[in-house]
C-alpha positions, 0 to 999 in steps of 0.5 A: 702958394708959392715956393720961392726956394728949394734945396733937396739932399738925395742919392743924386747930385742934387745939392749942388744941381749938377743932376740938370747937367746929364750927371745922373749916378746908375747904382746897383742892389737894394739901397740907394744912399744920398750923397751928401754935401760937406757940412763944416761951414753949416754945421759946427764939429762939435754938433756934428760929429753927435747928429744923426744920419737923419738930422744931419741931411735935414739940418744940411738941405734946411739951414742953406735956406734958412740963411739965405732968408732970415724973415722965415716965420715955422718950419713944419717937417714931414717924416715917416722915420725920421729917429728910428735909428737913434731911437733903436739906438739909445733902447739899445744903450738900455739895456746893454748899461742897465739902464744905467748912465745913459750917452743923452745924444740918441734920446735926444735925437730919437724923435721925429721933430727933433730935425725940426727942433735942431733946426729951430734951435740953429737959426733961433727961429721962435715961430710955428714948428710941427711935425708930421708923421703920417707915413706915406701922406706926412709930406702931402700934410706938411703941405696942407698944414702951410695952407691951412696957415696961410688961409688963416692968415697966421703967416706969410713965409714957411719952411717945409719939408721932407726927411727921410734917411735910410739906416740899418734897422730902417731897411732891416725892418722893410725888408723883413715886410717884404717891401724890398727885392731879393734880387739886385739888379741896377737903378736904370732898370728897376721900372720896367724890373715887374717884381715884387718891391722896389729899392730902399731910398731917402733924402731930405728936400726943403721949401721956402713957399710964401705967400708972396709972388715976388721971386717964385720959383714956380705955384704949389697950388693944391694938395690931395690925400686919401686910402684904399681908392678902389682901382676903378675910382683913382683916375676918378679922384684925379680928375676931381682934383682937376677940376677943383682946381680949375684945370681941364684932362687937357690942360694938363700937361705932364705927370710926375708918376712914383714907379718904383717897379714893384709888381704891386702897385705900380698899377696904380700909376698905369691907371691914371697914366691912362686917363691923360694920353696927351699928358707927358709921363716923368718919374722918380723912383729910379733917381733915389728909391723907393720911401714913405715922403719920396713925393718931396723929391717928386716936388723938387725936380717938378720945381726944377722942371717948371724953373725951366732946368734941363731936363734929365732922359732917365726920367722921361717915362713918355714924351707928349712933345709939350712944354711943361706948364703944369705938372700933377704928381701921383704918388703912392705907398705901399699901395694905401696913401695916396696923394696929389700934389699940384704945381703951376708953373709962375 
């Protein structure tokens, strides 16, 4: 399938593509917050005031694409924690109001599928609508869902994407679990920190995918997801995935790896990188932080690279001086959930 349009809201200035003009934001601490566009021409003010952040950035990234292409036949979203903040607010209201009259807004936005639902309602899209919640492989599941629908001939154009928010509730839960760094560091120093924990990010990345090659930005060739591999077979899985798609080790010119500065999980990326010594390696979590569906941002970034955008020097982890023709994205979440996404230049 082919990516024909895309949009991103992230901790970088991605909604207007100024990231590719060299305007890379540098953060200090362990929380990276999204830089949001002006929504007033996109979302009615009455709705905007009542929207939680996950719903707001999801609509903010999805509606511009839907408005440009009115023949989208379905919406598929991947998220791990979308709506959790509103869910906890609603549960707190039950206690605060002694199970009395509650405001409906937090309830309506408290489920992960509220993002896809809002996009459908606002665009009057009555087609296929699904939300995947596979935590670290939720976005990969979204791609797989779209590929299967295309294979069955059910549809020919879809909106797919990922949404994640950095809310106090989400952050506190993950911080107690030891996911984030105790010390505060600059984002420019994240990948070389070599300590336990990463930094918390957020964002929404949306894509129009189609079976039609016309006006394609790049080809989304295949996706693969798996859990609990051993360090000795991660390289084998990568080579098998490429062989399945008729790409030899020498043909692969670019890797995009999810290094996040956590010494407990970054070795997975080092192992894969060592299997491809002649490839250029890109990073992305030093720009937007770590979150379960960060591979959605990696796909947005890789798609733009294949489309010829200027590559920010901050994401070049290893430069093999090869023009990008295909990019293998490898991401894992907490070292347990792993995913490959293969993109190819049209």
